[in-house]
LOLUM-262798 format. One record per residue (C-alpha): z, x, y; residue number from 0; residue in one letter. Coordinates in nm, 3 decimals, m for minus. Layout:
<pts>
Z X Y num residu
Z X Y NUM A
...
</pts>
This chain:
<pts>
Z X Y num residu
6.511 8.361 m14.733 0 M
6.352 8.300 m15.136 1 I
6.118 8.493 m15.315 2 D
6.055 8.673 m15.576 3 K
6.169 8.992 m15.652 4 V
6.024 9.254 m15.871 5 R
6.195 9.454 m16.101 6 S
6.002 9.737 m16.281 7 A
5.953 9.471 m16.595 8 R
5.971 9.131 m16.503 9 R
5.966 8.899 m16.197 10 N
6.291 8.734 m16.139 11 V
6.328 8.463 m15.940 12 P
6.594 8.527 m15.665 13 S
6.725 8.466 m15.357 14 V
6.719 8.760 m15.114 15 S
6.886 8.861 m14.831 16 V
6.809 9.165 m14.613 17 N
7.046 9.266 m14.313 18 Y
7.062 9.459 m14.015 19 A
7.248 9.766 m14.118 20 R
7.411 9.844 m13.770 21 N
7.690 10.037 m13.909 22 G
7.965 9.827 m13.752 23 A
8.147 9.798 m14.020 24 S
8.195 10.153 m14.151 25 T
8.315 10.259 m13.811 26 K
8.673 10.344 m13.750 27 A
8.833 10.338 m13.402 28 N
9.101 10.540 m13.290 29 A
9.347 10.471 m13.532 30 L
9.157 10.511 m13.839 31 G
9.078 10.131 m13.871 32 M
8.757 9.992 m13.965 33 R
8.673 9.627 m13.812 34 P
8.842 9.424 m14.088 35 M
9.154 9.690 m14.093 36 Q
9.206 9.643 m13.717 37 E
9.151 9.253 m13.728 38 R
9.448 9.232 m13.966 39 A
9.654 9.523 m13.782 40 H
9.641 9.278 m13.479 41 E
9.850 9.016 m13.682 42 K
10.072 9.268 m13.870 43 R
10.347 9.045 m13.681 44 G
10.276 8.722 m13.874 45 E
10.527 8.644 m14.168 46 Q
10.247 8.511 m14.393 47 Y
9.932 8.703 m14.365 48 L
9.607 8.573 m14.540 49 L
9.317 8.839 m14.559 50 I
8.985 8.710 m14.662 51 K
8.758 8.997 m14.695 52 S
8.478 9.097 m14.940 53 P
8.472 9.386 m15.200 54 P
8.512 9.738 m15.050 55 A
8.550 9.632 m14.686 56 S
8.915 9.819 m14.723 57 G
9.151 9.549 m14.833 58 K
9.395 9.811 m14.979 59 S
9.418 10.016 m14.668 60 R
9.440 9.696 m14.405 61 A
9.781 9.642 m14.626 62 L
9.878 10.019 m14.554 63 M
9.837 9.952 m14.221 64 F
10.014 9.603 m14.174 65 V
10.286 9.752 m14.407 66 A
10.415 10.049 m14.285 67 L
10.461 9.844 m13.924 68 D
10.639 9.616 m14.076 69 K
10.866 9.865 m14.249 70 L
10.931 10.061 m13.934 71 A
10.913 9.796 m13.663 72 N
10.964 9.481 m13.794 73 Q
11.315 9.513 m13.978 74 G
11.191 9.501 m14.331 75 L
11.363 9.711 m14.599 76 K
11.091 9.794 m14.848 77 Q
10.729 9.663 m14.964 78 A
10.620 9.547 m15.285 79 I
10.271 9.568 m15.389 80 I
10.160 9.351 m15.669 81 V
9.811 9.394 m15.849 82 V
9.657 9.195 m16.109 83 P
9.586 9.476 m16.359 84 E
9.711 9.842 m16.371 85 K
9.428 9.994 m16.299 86 S
9.398 9.842 m15.963 87 I
9.755 10.014 m15.865 88 G
9.510 10.303 m15.824 89 A
9.400 10.156 m15.472 90 S
9.756 10.201 m15.319 91 F
9.803 10.579 m15.391 92 N
9.936 10.809 m15.147 93 D
9.675 10.803 m14.823 94 E
9.690 11.117 m14.504 95 P
9.650 10.843 m14.236 96 L
9.734 11.052 m13.953 97 S
9.448 11.258 m14.028 98 K
9.257 10.972 m13.892 99 Y
9.485 10.883 m13.612 100 G
9.747 10.640 m13.728 101 F
10.106 10.740 m13.659 102 W
10.211 10.777 m14.008 103 A
10.115 10.825 m14.362 104 D
10.113 10.616 m14.672 105 W
10.334 10.769 m14.959 106 H
10.482 10.602 m15.259 107 V
10.694 10.792 m15.517 108 E
10.507 10.839 m15.821 109 P
10.796 10.674 m16.050 110 K
10.770 10.374 m15.826 111 W
10.376 10.337 m15.893 112 N
10.488 10.127 m16.208 113 L
10.136 10.047 m16.308 114 C
10.127 10.402 m16.422 115 N
10.444 10.396 m16.625 116 A
10.461 10.368 m16.976 117 P
10.603 10.030 m17.139 118 G
10.542 9.692 m17.134 119 N
10.549 9.460 m16.805 120 D
10.887 9.278 m16.909 121 N
11.083 9.570 m17.028 122 G
11.163 9.871 m16.863 123 G
10.926 9.801 m16.595 124 K
11.145 9.549 m16.469 125 V
11.445 9.743 m16.488 126 K
11.289 9.958 m16.255 127 S
11.193 9.708 m16.031 128 L
11.583 9.619 m16.034 129 G
11.665 9.983 m15.925 130 A
11.409 10.008 m15.677 131 F
11.580 9.758 m15.482 132 I
11.882 9.938 m15.490 133 E
11.702 10.244 m15.370 134 S
11.674 10.376 m15.029 135 Q
11.286 10.431 m15.135 136 D
11.037 10.187 m14.924 137 Q
10.729 10.138 m15.135 138 V
10.692 10.012 m15.506 139 L
10.354 9.908 m15.668 140 V
10.342 9.725 m16.001 141 C
10.161 9.433 m16.163 142 T
10.158 9.044 m16.099 143 H
10.321 9.044 m16.475 144 A
10.599 9.286 m16.394 145 T
10.650 9.099 m16.074 146 F
10.714 8.734 m16.223 147 R
10.959 8.880 m16.482 148 F
11.135 9.046 m16.216 149 A
11.179 8.759 m16.002 150 V
11.315 8.588 m16.327 151 D
11.555 8.834 m16.383 152 A
11.687 8.868 m16.027 153 F
11.628 8.550 m15.881 154 G
11.383 8.483 m15.518 155 V
11.745 8.628 m15.328 156 E
11.711 8.984 m15.437 157 A
11.372 9.027 m15.228 158 F
11.514 8.907 m14.905 159 D
11.402 9.102 m14.592 160 D
11.099 9.266 m14.805 161 R
10.767 9.260 m14.776 162 L
10.565 9.118 m15.082 163 I
10.218 9.197 m15.055 164 A
9.971 9.000 m15.353 165 V
9.619 9.157 m15.441 166 D
9.347 8.918 m15.577 167 E
9.551 8.660 m15.451 168 F
9.257 8.431 m15.588 169 H
9.476 8.481 m15.929 170 H
9.743 8.251 m15.780 171 V
9.735 7.856 m15.766 172 S
9.943 7.582 m15.705 173 S
9.944 7.439 m16.029 174 S
10.301 7.396 m16.197 175 P
10.187 7.648 m16.480 176 D
10.104 7.909 m16.247 177 N
10.404 8.110 m16.251 178 K
10.355 8.334 m15.973 179 L
10.213 8.070 m15.746 180 G
10.543 7.876 m15.813 181 A
10.746 8.185 m15.759 182 Q
10.565 8.220 m15.381 183 L
10.633 7.818 m15.335 184 G
11.026 7.953 m15.395 185 Q
10.988 8.232 m15.140 186 F
10.857 8.067 m14.909 187 M
11.084 7.763 m14.912 188 A
11.383 8.019 m14.848 189 R
11.177 8.216 m14.582 190 G
11.361 8.548 m14.589 191 R
11.056 8.746 m14.752 192 T
10.703 8.853 m14.536 193 H
10.411 8.790 m14.776 194 I
10.080 8.947 m14.705 195 V
9.753 8.800 m14.945 196 A
9.445 8.965 m15.002 197 M
9.155 8.832 m15.191 198 T
8.764 8.876 m15.225 199 G
8.653 8.570 m15.356 200 S
8.776 8.306 m15.051 201 Y
8.850 8.076 m15.346 202 F
8.965 8.021 m15.707 203 R
8.691 7.967 m15.975 204 G
8.813 7.658 m16.133 205 D
8.862 7.431 m15.864 206 A
9.248 7.454 m15.826 207 E
9.383 7.494 m15.485 208 A
9.551 7.850 m15.470 209 V
9.863 7.729 m15.247 210 L
9.994 7.340 m15.203 211 A
9.845 7.244 m14.863 212 P
10.204 7.257 m14.691 213 I
10.246 7.619 m14.777 214 D
9.871 7.738 m14.697 215 E
9.935 7.624 m14.374 216 A
10.200 7.850 m14.275 217 K
9.929 8.157 m14.358 218 F
9.776 8.293 m14.066 219 D
9.448 8.392 m14.196 220 T
9.219 8.706 m14.110 221 V
8.860 8.619 m14.265 222 T
8.611 8.887 m14.271 223 Y
8.277 8.789 m14.420 224 T
8.010 8.922 m14.654 225 Y
7.752 8.881 m14.349 226 Y
7.975 9.089 m14.143 227 E
8.039 9.340 m14.434 228 Q
7.650 9.386 m14.551 229 L
7.551 9.371 m14.198 230 N
7.729 9.668 m14.048 231 G
7.678 9.860 m14.335 232 Y
7.485 10.220 m14.292 233 E
7.293 10.195 m14.530 234 Y
7.239 9.876 m14.786 235 L
7.039 9.644 m14.646 236 K
6.931 9.428 m14.907 237 R
7.094 9.197 m15.166 238 L
6.929 8.983 m15.455 239 D
7.047 8.720 m15.661 240 I
6.877 8.592 m15.975 241 G
6.902 8.421 m16.287 242 Y
6.625 8.472 m16.573 243 F
6.592 8.275 m16.911 244 F
6.561 8.370 m17.231 245 Y
6.497 8.286 m17.580 246 S
6.600 8.424 m17.882 247 G
6.866 8.704 m17.880 248 P
6.950 8.836 m17.552 249 Y
6.912 9.192 m17.659 250 V
6.585 9.165 m17.746 251 D
6.462 9.031 m17.398 252 D
6.743 9.274 m17.192 253 I
6.472 9.532 m17.101 254 L
6.230 9.278 m16.939 255 K
6.495 9.275 m16.650 256 V
6.656 9.595 m16.710 257 L
6.523 9.872 m16.506 258 D
6.639 10.227 m16.641 259 P
6.600 10.380 m16.305 260 A
6.867 10.177 m16.119 261 E
7.241 10.254 m16.156 262 K
7.332 9.913 m16.330 263 T
7.604 9.759 m16.503 264 I
7.562 9.549 m16.783 265 I
7.867 9.273 m16.849 266 H
7.759 9.167 m17.228 267 I
7.907 8.835 m17.321 268 P
8.175 8.717 m17.488 269 N
8.211 8.733 m17.833 270 V
8.316 8.355 m17.852 271 N
8.026 8.258 m17.621 272 S
7.722 8.109 m17.746 273 R
7.491 8.409 m17.619 274 E
7.686 8.679 m17.833 275 S
7.567 8.754 m18.126 276 T
7.891 8.812 m18.280 277 K
7.894 9.143 m18.282 278 D
7.944 9.351 m17.990 279 K
7.938 9.678 m18.134 280 I
7.583 9.613 m18.208 281 K
7.485 9.506 m17.927 282 E
7.545 9.810 m17.733 283 V
7.404 9.988 m17.974 284 E
7.065 9.799 m17.978 285 H
7.054 9.838 m17.577 286 I
7.107 10.190 m17.631 287 I
6.835 10.196 m17.866 288 Q
6.578 9.984 m17.679 289 A
6.607 10.238 m17.388 290 L
6.535 10.541 m17.573 291 G
6.656 10.804 m17.832 292 E
7.034 10.861 m17.871 293 W
7.118 11.255 m17.810 294 E
7.456 11.231 m17.892 295 G
7.810 11.222 m17.680 296 T
7.910 11.400 m17.362 297 D
8.209 11.615 m17.509 298 A
8.357 11.604 m17.175 299 A
8.347 11.245 m17.063 300 T
8.264 11.077 m17.370 301 G
7.929 10.921 m17.219 302 F
7.632 10.827 m17.457 303 Q
7.365 11.076 m17.389 304 L
6.989 10.859 m17.419 305 V
6.652 11.050 m17.372 306 K
6.385 10.825 m17.233 307 L
6.007 10.787 m17.287 308 A
5.931 11.011 m16.968 309 D
6.189 11.252 m17.092 310 G
6.504 11.200 m16.856 311 R
6.859 11.173 m17.005 312 V
7.037 10.865 m16.914 313 L
7.464 10.911 m16.922 314 R
7.562 10.578 m17.043 315 I
7.937 10.486 m17.018 316 A
8.062 10.220 m17.293 317 D
8.323 10.045 m17.263 318 L
8.304 9.813 m17.527 319 V
8.395 10.043 m17.807 320 D
8.731 9.901 m18.014 321 D
8.861 10.247 m18.031 322 D
9.097 10.291 m17.772 323 A
9.112 10.661 m17.759 324 G
8.730 10.677 m17.724 325 K
8.713 10.396 m17.462 326 R
9.024 10.557 m17.253 327 D
8.824 10.872 m17.209 328 R
8.543 10.719 m17.121 329 V
8.744 10.501 m16.862 330 S
8.933 10.817 m16.720 331 A
8.555 10.986 m16.691 332 A
8.462 10.716 m16.454 333 L
8.773 10.710 m16.228 334 K
8.780 11.072 m16.161 335 D
8.770 11.172 m15.834 336 P
8.619 11.454 m15.850 337 A
8.241 11.256 m15.935 338 H
8.338 10.953 m15.708 339 K
8.057 11.074 m15.461 340 H
7.869 11.200 m15.754 341 N
7.556 10.983 m15.781 342 R
7.411 11.172 m16.122 343 D
7.753 11.131 m16.295 344 H
7.671 10.827 m16.506 345 V
7.361 10.590 m16.486 346 D
7.461 10.264 m16.690 347 I
7.788 10.142 m16.784 348 I
7.800 9.891 m17.035 349 I
8.152 9.650 m17.052 350 A
8.279 9.335 m17.187 351 L
8.612 9.262 m16.998 352 G
8.617 9.597 m16.758 353 M
8.451 9.722 m16.445 354 A
8.505 9.313 m16.254 355 K
8.756 9.322 m15.976 356 E
8.898 9.623 m15.834 357 G
8.620 9.825 m16.033 358 F
8.493 10.088 m15.794 359 D
8.152 10.254 m15.842 360 W
7.961 10.321 m15.506 361 I
7.644 10.364 m15.674 362 W
7.588 10.036 m15.864 363 C
7.251 9.893 m15.757 364 E
7.207 9.659 m16.054 365 H
7.510 9.395 m16.167 366 A
7.324 9.285 m16.527 367 L
7.522 8.996 m16.655 368 T
7.485 8.811 m16.973 369 V
7.580 8.472 m17.012 370 G
7.734 8.246 m16.774 371 Y
8.108 8.322 m16.676 372 R
8.367 8.059 m16.629 373 A
8.435 8.109 m16.293 374 S
8.255 8.123 m15.954 375 L
8.545 8.362 m15.873 376 T
8.421 8.611 m16.186 377 E
8.054 8.575 m16.036 378 I
8.167 8.674 m15.697 379 V
8.382 8.977 m15.867 380 Q
8.100 9.060 m16.046 381 I
7.828 9.058 m15.751 382 I
8.080 9.281 m15.530 383 G
8.053 9.591 m15.762 384 R
7.724 9.567 m15.659 385 A
7.729 9.572 m15.266 386 T
7.939 9.899 m15.213 387 R
7.753 10.124 m14.920 388 D
7.628 10.457 m15.027 389 A
7.363 10.725 m14.930 390 P
7.009 10.649 m15.029 391 G
7.139 10.274 m15.151 392 K
6.925 10.077 m14.952 393 T
6.920 9.763 m15.221 394 H
7.131 9.617 m15.473 395 A
7.083 9.280 m15.718 396 R
7.276 9.044 m15.948 397 F
7.077 8.916 m16.265 398 T
7.236 8.648 m16.483 399 N
7.061 8.628 m16.826 400 L
7.114 8.267 m16.937 401 I
6.984 8.151 m17.255 402 A
6.705 7.853 m17.273 403 Q
6.773 7.503 m17.404 404 P
6.621 7.493 m17.778 405 D
6.535 7.185 m17.981 406 A
6.885 7.095 m18.097 407 T
7.103 6.855 m17.877 408 E
7.398 7.066 m17.893 409 Q
7.206 7.381 m17.773 410 A
7.089 7.189 m17.506 411 V
7.362 7.041 m17.380 412 T
7.560 7.400 m17.365 413 E
7.247 7.523 m17.199 414 A
7.238 7.259 m16.952 415 T
7.611 7.314 m16.845 416 N
7.543 7.683 m16.806 417 D
7.227 7.600 m16.622 418 T
7.423 7.389 m16.349 419 L
7.669 7.644 m16.302 420 K
7.432 7.904 m16.214 421 A
7.280 7.681 m15.978 422 I
7.673 7.635 m15.831 423 A
7.711 7.997 m15.795 424 A
7.382 8.060 m15.623 425 S
7.415 7.797 m15.371 426 L
7.777 7.920 m15.289 427 L
7.662 8.257 m15.315 428 M
7.393 8.141 m15.031 429 E
7.676 7.997 m14.801 430 Q
7.878 8.318 m14.883 431 V
7.616 8.574 m14.760 432 L
7.526 8.353 m14.484 433 A
7.655 8.411 m14.109 434 P
7.963 8.187 m14.041 435 R
7.864 7.839 m13.878 436 F
8.071 7.701 m13.519 437 E
7.955 7.345 m13.499 438 F
7.999 7.171 m13.178 439 K
7.954 6.754 m13.084 440 P
7.638 6.781 m12.869 441 K
7.742 6.630 m12.510 442 N
7.588 6.642 m12.161 443 P
7.860 6.846 m11.987 444 E
7.821 7.157 m12.297 445 N
7.740 7.506 m12.141 446 L
7.591 7.805 m12.335 447 P
7.857 8.051 m12.457 448 A
7.875 8.414 m12.363 449 P
7.775 8.650 m12.611 450 G
7.478 8.395 m12.791 451 F
7.124 8.392 m12.806 452 D
6.953 8.061 m12.789 453 Y
6.613 8.182 m12.856 454 G
6.292 8.205 m12.648 455 D
6.361 7.936 m12.395 456 G
6.716 7.967 m12.370 457 G
6.988 7.725 m12.369 458 Y
6.862 7.365 m12.291 459 N
7.085 7.129 m12.189 460 P
6.866 6.820 m12.274 461 D
6.864 6.951 m12.657 462 K
7.081 7.030 m12.961 463 C
7.109 7.413 m12.906 464 N
7.131 7.675 m13.148 465 V
7.300 8.015 m13.056 466 G
7.338 8.332 m13.310 467 F
7.599 8.612 m13.173 468 N
7.462 8.880 m13.392 469 G
7.743 9.084 m13.333 470 Q
7.993 8.865 m13.423 471 A
7.778 8.734 m13.712 472 G
7.853 8.375 m13.556 473 Y
7.606 8.071 m13.542 474 F
7.693 7.807 m13.294 475 Q
7.526 7.486 m13.330 476 I
7.525 7.120 m13.182 477 E
7.513 6.829 m13.349 478 I
7.479 6.478 m13.207 479 K
7.752 6.259 m13.359 480 G
7.939 6.506 m13.494 481 L
8.299 6.438 m13.565 482 T
8.546 6.714 m13.404 483 E
8.870 6.786 m13.635 484 P
9.187 6.659 m13.440 485 K
9.489 6.815 m13.625 486 S
9.541 7.210 m13.636 487 K
9.494 7.216 m13.959 488 E
9.171 7.042 m13.982 489 A
9.029 7.261 m13.721 490 A
9.159 7.609 m13.904 491 R
8.968 7.430 m14.232 492 I
8.653 7.392 m14.047 493 C
8.650 7.736 m13.917 494 V
8.827 7.922 m14.251 495 E
8.759 7.731 m14.539 496 D
8.441 7.553 m14.529 497 L
8.320 7.802 m14.836 498 N
8.592 7.652 m15.082 499 E
8.525 7.301 m14.964 500 V
8.127 7.392 m15.089 501 I
8.271 7.538 m15.397 502 A
8.469 7.253 m15.468 503 A
8.165 7.037 m15.433 504 F
7.869 7.218 m15.608 505 V
8.116 7.290 m15.922 506 Q
8.102 6.883 m15.908 507 D
7.918 6.814 m16.217 508 K
7.784 6.457 m16.132 509 P
7.670 6.604 m15.754 510 A
7.464 6.880 m15.930 511 I
7.297 6.660 m16.207 512 E
7.228 6.362 m15.962 513 R
7.128 6.591 m15.671 514 G
6.876 6.821 m15.957 515 L
6.738 6.578 m16.163 516 F
6.796 6.153 m16.003 517 D
6.448 6.089 m15.853 518 E
6.593 5.731 m15.686 519 E
6.936 5.935 m15.533 520 L
7.008 5.835 m15.249 521 V
7.142 6.154 m15.081 522 P
7.394 5.989 m14.847 523 E
7.544 5.923 m15.196 524 E
7.623 6.284 m15.269 525 L
7.671 6.400 m14.902 526 T
7.905 6.129 m14.796 527 Q
8.042 5.954 m15.097 528 V
8.100 6.251 m15.367 529 R
8.173 6.505 m15.102 530 M
8.390 6.241 m14.902 531 G
8.623 6.178 m15.256 532 K
8.628 6.595 m15.338 533 I
8.785 6.623 m14.955 534 I
9.009 6.327 m14.982 535 K
9.130 6.499 m15.294 536 D
9.149 6.843 m15.184 537 K
9.298 6.764 m14.838 538 Y
9.517 6.453 m14.880 539 P
9.754 6.549 m14.634 540 E
9.467 6.483 m14.372 541 L
9.412 6.147 m14.183 542 D
9.071 5.974 m14.274 543 A
8.928 6.068 m13.883 544 D
8.992 6.451 m13.973 545 D
8.858 6.419 m14.380 546 Q
8.539 6.283 m14.211 547 E
8.544 6.575 m13.966 548 A
8.582 6.835 m14.278 549 V
8.321 6.659 m14.444 550 R
8.062 6.652 m14.186 551 Q
8.137 7.028 m14.149 552 H
8.077 7.115 m14.503 553 A
7.802 6.916 m14.559 554 I
7.640 7.082 m14.248 555 A
7.662 7.412 m14.310 556 A
7.548 7.345 m14.646 557 L
7.229 7.159 m14.572 558 N
7.146 7.370 m14.283 559 L
7.118 7.716 m14.503 560 V
6.945 7.514 m14.769 561 Q
6.689 7.357 m14.517 562 Q
6.651 7.653 m14.317 563 A
6.548 7.878 m14.615 564 K
6.287 7.612 m14.710 565 Q
6.126 7.600 m14.396 566 L
6.096 7.979 m14.397 567 V
5.976 7.949 m14.703 568 T
5.705 7.726 m14.651 569 E
5.599 7.880 m14.356 570 S
5.606 8.247 m14.573 571 G
5.754 8.433 m14.270 572 S
5.966 8.641 m14.521 573 T
5.826 8.955 m14.685 574 S
6.014 9.137 m14.965 575 T
5.861 9.486 m14.782 576 N
5.957 9.396 m14.452 577 D
6.219 9.677 m14.324 578 P
6.329 9.472 m14.037 579 S
6.676 9.310 m14.013 580 P
6.629 8.938 m14.149 581 N
6.606 8.648 m13.908 582 T
6.511 8.390 m14.154 583 A
6.805 8.187 m14.161 584 L
6.834 8.228 m13.786 585 I
6.495 8.116 m13.725 586 D
6.482 7.833 m13.973 587 G
6.806 7.684 m13.834 588 V
6.641 7.670 m13.499 589 R
6.291 7.505 m13.641 590 R
6.489 7.275 m13.811 591 L
6.677 7.170 m13.465 592 A
6.369 7.178 m13.246 593 M
6.143 6.988 m13.538 594 D
6.344 6.695 m13.473 595 V
6.432 6.501 m13.108 596 R
6.782 6.563 m13.177 597 E
6.973 6.734 m13.452 598 L
7.210 6.462 m13.535 599 D
7.452 6.439 m13.865 600 I
7.290 6.129 m13.974 601 D
6.991 6.349 m14.047 602 L
7.181 6.607 m14.196 603 I
7.337 6.322 m14.426 604 D
6.994 6.235 m14.544 605 R
6.905 6.560 m14.707 606 I
6.967 6.644 m15.079 607 N
7.156 6.973 m15.058 608 P
7.026 7.082 m15.440 609 F
6.630 7.036 m15.316 610 G
6.616 7.425 m15.293 611 E
6.777 7.473 m15.628 612 A
6.553 7.259 m15.781 613 Y
6.297 7.471 m15.667 614 A
6.425 7.797 m15.760 615 I
6.517 7.636 m16.104 616 L
6.151 7.531 m16.163 617 A
6.061 7.905 m16.129 618 K
6.322 8.040 m16.346 619 A
6.265 7.785 m16.640 620 M
5.953 7.667 m16.856 621 S
5.814 7.329 m16.783 622 E
5.938 7.243 m17.109 623 E
6.298 7.350 m17.103 624 S
6.310 7.220 m16.750 625 L
6.196 6.859 m16.907 626 K
6.501 6.929 m17.167 627 Q
6.746 6.981 m16.915 628 V
6.645 6.671 m16.720 629 A
6.665 6.461 m17.035 630 A
6.965 6.570 m17.143 631 A
7.144 6.477 m16.805 632 I
6.946 6.156 m16.775 633 S
7.050 5.999 m17.119 634 A
7.456 5.993 m16.990 635 K
7.343 5.899 m16.642 636 R
7.642 5.666 m16.517 637 T
7.648 5.352 m16.241 638 S
7.885 5.317 m15.958 639 I
8.244 5.411 m16.043 640 T
8.514 5.233 m15.892 641 P
8.629 5.510 m15.724 642 E
8.268 5.539 m15.541 643 D
8.269 5.195 m15.505 644 A
8.572 5.185 m15.257 645 V
8.433 5.484 m15.057 646 V
8.070 5.310 m15.037 647 I
8.236 5.001 m14.928 648 A
8.417 5.171 m14.643 649 K
8.077 5.311 m14.536 650 R
7.942 4.935 m14.551 651 A
8.215 4.827 m14.322 652 V
8.119 5.100 m14.066 653 E
7.757 4.991 m14.113 654 F
7.875 4.621 m14.034 655 K
8.053 4.763 m13.730 656 K
7.770 4.961 m13.578 657 E
7.468 4.709 m13.642 658 R
7.625 4.378 m13.622 659 G
7.516 4.293 m14.009 660 R
7.601 4.304 m14.356 661 V
7.357 4.608 m14.521 662 P
7.125 4.414 m14.754 663 S
7.036 4.479 m15.102 664 V
6.683 4.399 m15.032 665 T
6.625 4.669 m14.716 666 S
6.362 4.914 m14.729 667 S
6.614 5.180 m14.639 668 D
6.729 5.353 m14.962 669 A
7.040 5.413 m14.792 670 Y
7.111 5.076 m14.685 671 E
7.027 4.923 m14.983 672 K
7.288 5.197 m15.160 673 H
7.566 4.997 m14.927 674 L
7.472 4.691 m15.013 675 A
7.488 4.742 m15.369 676 E
7.829 4.959 m15.359 677 G
7.981 4.733 m15.173 678 A
7.868 4.405 m15.426 679 A
8.041 4.655 m15.695 680 A
8.314 4.697 m15.502 681 F
8.371 4.328 m15.477 682 M
8.335 4.291 m15.841 683 R
8.552 4.551 m15.965 684 F
8.839 4.404 m15.699 685 R
8.767 4.054 m15.912 686 A
8.825 4.207 m16.227 687 D
9.200 4.207 m16.291 688 G
9.208 4.605 m16.394 689 R
9.065 4.699 m16.098 690 Y
9.298 4.478 m15.863 691 A
9.486 4.800 m15.696 692 Q
9.133 4.871 m15.544 693 L
</pts>
């Protein structure tokens, strides 16, 4: 799974995943629906529907199919499509769906696409939305902001018997400060509207819940994974995700990872970030000058023309320029539908706040981002710009340029923070790009599931089996001692939301810091205590047994990906030039299951999930820089907290029940010693009057 990806300029330590290219995700059925769209259409009768699906999988058209059915067959009066920014409104332009087999076409009257209307969100557009509600027309498109102001102006009752479709749903959160999230809660409490929510991110990047658990439980979910999407492409077969640490101004090092032969989107850093030189215009000029000789501006598009040393002329779109007229001309040229399928229209796009979610340039092969982004969601969205399928495009990559620590303490602290975030994104993306997991407790009465391949020896009732369904992109893994979820909600989380749980865990800085740099770490302190606390906080409505079931499923998914990758790396069975479908993860999981007598949850809990992340980090950074990061983290290492002591003490009680004795502080087993120390800390906290509530 891990190898070094060779760019034209510099090796970048990267995660590399290959796919089979079976063409499944691009094939349409008799109604013109691709697989994800068909899956969503099957649930068109649900009042609340959540579609989790990667960029370019066709969420906009999936909504069209669902909305048309609700308007024609389910008694709804109108559909209101809500998008985060005006440019995304174009995704819902007219579509001749009947041309491909559907029974109706999608049509939006021009006056009701408020993303194209002049004026601000809290003014004429709100009045227009009010006029639409009073009209006989059926479809309106507007921004999140316009919709929020309209709900304030007209009240939730005005939207009864209507469909509200929220695109890029990760912009919503359950926080009281999030207006749209609060309004959706009001709509659901009233129960008179239908809601379709769509997102390509699976989770928010700030660890805030998208909806309150009681509201989220009302949604039926359609999940279409990155694995299904990329495995089903016709052309793109490989995706690389790498990190490059630079010193000095980033513009001096950018050509070490930028290959002019690749179609590239460069996201330069925010002017307030540490990586910025504080002059974004000069940064763009420096990149252009480093590439070659400037030869003027194309009159029709506004693209910069740059001649390379080999004589080839690059067409560079500058979306950073403060001149709104110039920037709008370039932006319009990029969106020109006449050039959507023209690979030679543009070569490099340089952007700051643009060209992220909803931006569609199918030819992008390299998403090159300078400086770590504030949220994992933004990273996923940027990676999504490069994961479009296009003729002749066999590989894509994401590279994140991050500043190395230098001698000053403040810079080391900031660089360490960015490094930890990068590791979090890397771990999460490996999880997101893998097939889905279905875990089963190992029981003697288990039988092989239809459609699953259990390897050369087939299903063995005496061992923990690992089956793989290539068509569905599913692992089925038997684990001894696994706790099964009891409630419907816990079962849903274990199937649909493991990536959200893992996202919360890998964004937990104490977990990453200790997992990477604490040589005395007992892995169970992370896998049981930290993960247990995160799940308890995230899903307080679940009882203790269901919280434990979710914890075990999440840790199993995270650790199996990491261990499988490590096993394959050690065996050297992955080649960057191997054109065959990548079975490395499948083979690695099978090896892990077969190398031990029985795959059990205790074994999985004893694996440090950050071990492979450290290996990547060691390849990407100099030894001196790595030592500086380790020192910065070690300097603030903390002892057991009262909250952790409670969790560890509960584990100690379980230990006593299982073994008939209390854990010993002098034990040679590190985990038993950790339990004893945690139980002792718990008793000290209980004796301290300040912690009497424990």
